[in-house]
C-alpha positions as CSV (number, residue, x, y, z in Angstrom):
1,X,88.1,109.8,120.2
2,X,85.6,107.4,118.8
3,X,84.5,104.2,120.5
4,X,82.7,101.1,119.3
5,X,81.4,98.6,121.9
6,X,79.9,95.3,120.9
7,X,80.0,91.6,121.7
8,X,83.2,90.1,120.4
9,X,81.3,87.3,118.6
10,X,79.2,89.8,116.7
11,X,82.2,91.8,115.5
12,X,84.0,88.5,114.5
13,X,80.9,87.3,112.7
14,X,80.9,90.5,110.5
15,X,84.6,90.3,109.9
16,X,84.3,86.6,108.8
17,X,81.7,87.8,106.2
18,X,84.2,90.5,105.1
19,X,87.0,88.0,104.9
20,X,85.0,86.1,102.3
21,X,86.1,88.9,99.9
22,X,89.7,88.8,101.0
23,X,90.8,85.3,99.8
24,X,94.1,83.7,100.5
25,X,97.5,85.1,101.5
26,X,98.4,86.7,98.2
27,X,100.2,90.1,98.1
28,X,96.9,91.7,97.1
29,X,95.1,90.0,100.1
30,X,97.8,91.0,102.5
31,X,97.7,94.6,101.3
32,X,93.9,94.9,101.5
33,X,92.7,97.7,103.7
34,X,89.4,97.7,105.6
35,X,87.5,100.9,105.8
36,X,85.6,101.4,109.0
37,X,82.9,104.0,109.0
38,X,81.5,104.8,112.4
39,X,78.1,106.6,112.6
40,X,75.4,106.7,115.2
41,X,74.7,103.1,116.4
42,X,76.6,101.3,113.7
43,X,80.0,100.5,112.2
44,X,80.4,99.6,108.6
45,X,83.3,97.5,107.4
46,X,84.2,97.6,103.7
47,X,86.9,96.0,101.5
48,X,86.8,95.7,97.7
49,X,83.8,93.5,96.9
50,X,82.2,93.5,100.4
51,X,80.5,95.9,102.8
52,X,78.8,94.8,106.0
53,X,77.3,96.8,108.8
54,X,77.3,96.0,112.5
55,X,74.7,97.4,114.9
56,X,76.7,98.4,118.0
57,X,77.1,101.1,120.7
58,X,79.1,104.0,119.3
59,X,80.3,107.3,120.5
60,X,81.1,110.0,117.9
61,X,81.8,109.4,114.2
62,X,84.8,108.9,112.0
63,X,86.2,106.9,109.1
64,X,89.3,104.8,109.6
65,X,91.4,102.5,107.5
66,X,93.1,99.4,109.0
67,X,95.1,96.5,107.4
68,X,92.3,94.0,107.2
69,X,94.0,90.6,107.8
70,X,95.9,92.0,110.8
71,X,92.7,93.6,112.3
72,X,90.8,90.3,111.6
73,X,93.5,88.2,113.4
74,X,93.5,90.6,116.4
75,X,89.7,90.3,116.8
76,X,89.8,86.5,116.2
77,X,92.4,86.1,119.0
78,X,90.4,88.0,121.6
79,X,89.3,85.9,124.5
80,X,86.7,88.4,126.0
81,X,82.9,88.5,125.7
82,X,82.7,92.2,124.8
83,X,85.2,94.3,122.9
84,X,85.7,98.1,122.9
85,X,87.6,99.7,120.1
86,X,89.0,103.2,120.7
87,X,89.8,105.0,117.5
88,X,92.0,108.1,117.7
89,X,93.5,110.3,115.0
90,X,96.5,108.0,114.4
91,X,95.8,104.7,116.1
92,X,93.2,102.2,117.2
93,X,93.3,100.6,120.7
94,X,91.8,97.2,121.4
95,X,92.3,96.0,124.9
96,X,96.0,96.8,125.7
97,X,97.1,96.6,122.0
98,X,97.3,99.7,119.8
99,X,98.5,100.0,116.2
100,X,98.7,102.8,113.7
101,X,95.9,103.5,111.3
102,X,94.8,106.2,108.9
103,X,91.8,108.0,110.4
104,X,89.7,111.0,109.5
105,X,87.3,112.5,111.9
106,X,84.6,114.4,110.1
107,X,82.0,117.0,110.8
108,X,80.6,116.7,107.3
109,X,80.1,113.7,105.1
110,X,82.6,114.9,102.5
111,X,84.7,111.7,102.7
112,X,82.1,109.5,104.3
113,X,81.1,107.7,101.1
114,X,82.4,104.2,100.7
115,X,84.0,103.5,97.3
116,X,82.4,100.4,95.7
117,X,84.8,98.1,93.8
118,X,84.3,94.5,92.8
119,X,86.4,91.8,94.6
120,X,88.7,91.3,91.6
121,X,88.7,94.8,90.3
122,X,90.5,95.7,87.1
123,X,92.2,98.8,85.7
124,X,88.8,99.5,84.0
125,X,87.0,99.5,87.3
126,X,89.6,102.0,88.7
127,X,89.3,104.2,85.6
128,X,85.6,104.3,86.0
129,X,86.0,105.7,89.6
130,X,87.2,109.0,88.0
131,X,83.8,109.5,86.4
132,X,81.7,108.5,89.4
133,X,82.0,111.8,91.3
134,X,84.4,110.7,94.1
135,X,86.5,113.6,95.5
136,X,90.3,113.5,95.5
137,X,90.0,113.3,99.3
138,X,87.9,110.1,99.1
139,X,90.3,108.6,96.6
140,X,93.4,109.5,98.6
141,X,91.8,108.3,101.9
142,X,91.0,105.0,100.3
143,X,94.6,104.7,98.8
144,X,93.2,104.6,95.3
145,X,94.8,107.7,93.7
146,X,98.1,105.9,92.8
147,X,96.4,102.7,91.5
148,X,94.1,105.0,89.3
149,X,97.2,106.8,88.0
150,X,98.8,103.4,87.2
151,X,95.6,102.2,85.5
152,X,95.8,105.4,83.3
153,X,99.4,104.7,82.5
154,X,98.6,101.1,81.6
155,X,95.8,102.2,79.3
156,X,98.2,104.5,77.4
157,X,100.8,101.7,77.1
158,X,98.2,99.2,75.9
159,X,96.7,101.6,73.3
160,X,100.2,102.2,72.0
161,X,100.8,98.4,71.8
162,X,97.5,97.9,70.0
163,X,98.4,100.8,67.6
164,X,101.7,99.1,66.7
165,X,99.8,95.8,65.9
166,X,97.2,97.6,63.8
167,X,99.5,100.1,62.1
168,X,99.6,98.0,58.9
169,X,95.8,98.6,58.6
170,X,96.3,102.3,58.6
171,X,94.1,102.9,61.6
172,X,94.9,106.4,63.0
173,X,96.1,106.4,66.6
174,X,93.5,109.0,67.5
175,X,90.7,106.8,66.2
176,X,91.9,103.8,68.2
177,X,92.3,105.9,71.3
178,X,88.7,107.3,71.0
179,X,87.3,103.8,70.4
180,X,89.0,102.4,73.5
181,X,88.1,105.3,75.8
182,X,84.5,105.4,74.5
183,X,84.1,101.7,75.3
184,X,85.6,102.0,78.8
185,X,83.3,104.9,79.8
186,X,80.1,103.9,77.9
187,X,77.9,103.0,80.9
């Protein structure tokens, strides 16, 4: 079990900053997960486009993923001065409320790294993750493997569409594909 102890207003202040990156009530906003990384004396809260760290009292280390807007609302509704979060393998407990989460306890930092994505990330941003050295474990933990696979499928579909439009100019499919892939990964 991992614990985080902090004044409620401090946690809420950090979550308000994180919320700045999770705008509105769109399907994307509702589906946004918050990655919580707990290390010695601090908890880091990350969503696509925002990462903030809270100095707090912690016991043990872990990485957990919670549905952000739900978690934010729970903390916002607390009427206590100090909050203690207890993170277990499959759930998080706040006061007398507990809900399911995805959690990984770690002894090494193999999945500790936070994946950096812009607020309004695109398929290109997802494709670039495959070249940035993230492990499959990190991508799976952050629920990005399926979106990356979709981005790869979209790329193939879009290259085929472009090829059909440019076919009259006798541009070989392979040349078009090389050009697009080169431009995506040329950083």
